[in-house]
C-alpha positions in Angstrom: 13.8 4.5 3.9 10.8 6.7 4.9 7.4 6.2 3.3 5.4 9.3 3.6 1.7 8.5 3.5 -1.1 10.7 2.3 -4.5 10.3 4.0 -6.2 10.4 0.5 -3.7 8.2 -1.4 -5.0 4.7 -0.7 -2.9 3.1 -3.5 0.5 3.7 -1.7 -0.9 2.2 1.5 -2.1 -0.9 -0.5 1.3 -1.4 -2.0 3.4 -1.1 1.2 6.0 -3.9 1.4 5.8 -4.3 5.2 6.2 -7.9 6.4 6.2 -9.5 9.8 9.6 -9.3 11.4 10.4 -5.9 10.0 11.4 -3.1 12.4 9.5 0.1 11.6 9.0 3.6 13.0 5.4 4.7 12.9 4.9 8.5 13.1 1.5 9.1 14.6 -0.3 12.4 15.0 -1.4 13.1 18.6 -3.8 16.0 19.4 -3.5 17.5 22.9 -5.0 20.7 24.1 -5.7 22.0 20.5 -2.1 21.3 19.4 -1.0 18.4 17.1 2.4 16.7 17.7 4.0 13.6 16.2 4.8 10.6 18.4 7.2 8.0 17.0 6.7 4.3 17.9 9.5 2.0 16.8 9.1 -1.7 17.0 8.9 -5.0 15.3 5.8 -6.0 13.3 4.2 -9.1 14.9 1.2 -9.4 12.6 -0.4 -7.8 9.6 -4.1 -8.5 9.4 -6.9 -8.0 7.0 -4.8 -7.6 3.9 -5.5 -4.5 1.8 -9.0 -3.8 2.9 -10.1 -0.6 4.8 -9.8 -2.3 8.2 -6.2 -3.5 7.7 -4.0 -3.3 10.9 -0.4 -3.7 11.9 0.5 -5.0 15.3 3.9 -3.5 16.4 5.8 -4.5 19.6 8.7 -2.8 21.3 10.6 -3.3 24.5 10.6 -0.3 26.8 12.4 -0.4 30.2 12.3 -4.2 30.2 8.5 -4.4 29.5 7.0 -5.3 26.2 4.6 -2.7 24.7 2.3 -3.5 21.8 0.2 -1.2 19.7 -2.2 -1.9 16.9 -2.2 0.7 14.2 -5.0 0.9 11.6 -3.1 1.1 8.3 -5.6 3.5 6.6 -5.9 5.8 9.6 -5.4 9.5 8.8 -3.6 9.8 12.1 -0.6 7.9 10.8 1.7 10.5 9.2 4.6 8.4 8.1 6.0 4.9 8.3 9.8 4.3 8.1 11.4 0.9 7.5 14.4 0.5 9.7 15.4 -3.2 9.4 14.2 -6.0 7.3 14.2 -9.5 8.8 13.6 -12.9 7.3 11.1 -14.9 9.3 9.3 -18.1 8.6 5.9 -17.3 10.2 3.1 -15.0 9.3 2.3 -14.1 12.9 5.1 -13.8 15.5 3.0 -14.0 18.6 5.6 -16.4 20.1 8.0 -13.5 20.5 5.9 -12.2 23.4 7.4 -15.0 25.6 11.0 -14.7 24.4 13.8 -12.5 25.8 15.2 -9.7 23.6 18.6 -11.3 23.2 17.0 -14.6 22.1 14.9 -12.9 19.5 17.9 -11.1 18.0 19.9 -14.3 17.7 17.1 -16.1 15.8 16.2 -13.3 13.3 18.3 -12.8 10.2 18.6 -9.0 10.2 19.4 -6.9 7.1 20.1 -3.2 7.3 18.0 -1.0 5.0 19.9 1.9 3.7 18.4 5.3 2.8 18.6 6.4 -0.8 21.9 7.9 -1.8 20.7 11.5 -1.9 19.3 11.5 1.6 22.3 9.5 3.0 24.8 12.0 1.6 22.9 15.0 2.9 22.3 13.5 6.4 25.8 12.1 7.3 28.9 10.5 5.9 28.6 6.8 5.1 30.0 4.9 8.0 29.3 1.3 8.9 29.7 1.9 12.6 26.8 4.3 12.6 24.5 1.5 11.4 25.3 -0.9 14.1 23.3 -1.1 17.3 24.4 -2.9 20.5 22.0 -5.7 19.7 23.7 -6.3 16.3 27.2 -6.8 17.9 28.1 -10.5 18.5 29.9 -10.5 21.8 31.5 -14.0 21.2 33.2 -12.7 18.0 34.5 -9.6 19.9 35.9 -11.9 22.6 37.7 -14.0 19.9 39.2 -11.0 18.2 40.4 -9.6 21.6 42.0 -13.0 22.4 43.7 -13.2 19.0 45.0 -9.6 19.4 46.8 -10.5 22.7 
């Protein structure tokens, strides 16, 4: 579910339904040596600050090579090209700063994940609908896999 943002259209940015705990992809424009490229940063929203005002920000955290990386994105920045919602999670806090101290496996156990599917037109054009394509290694419960393997023997 990609949300394409226009630099002039402030109303769509005000009505974004992004909450803490959601996993998003932020497509940011980077200018290097006169060229513009798009850099994608995928991670979990730890905090959303300053509501709908001009200085609203999103704090996004991802784990890269065993290290946590956090970036703060201004919501109304013209450098943000697109925001994609990857997963929706149900959390009980407005700010998830405690996640900084937790391991990745422990975080995935506690969050109630829900997959967000693309609209049917995009999904049919992109690839056939297959539930195995939507699973990631973090989503697989190894205890259930072990139980199924034991029952198969």
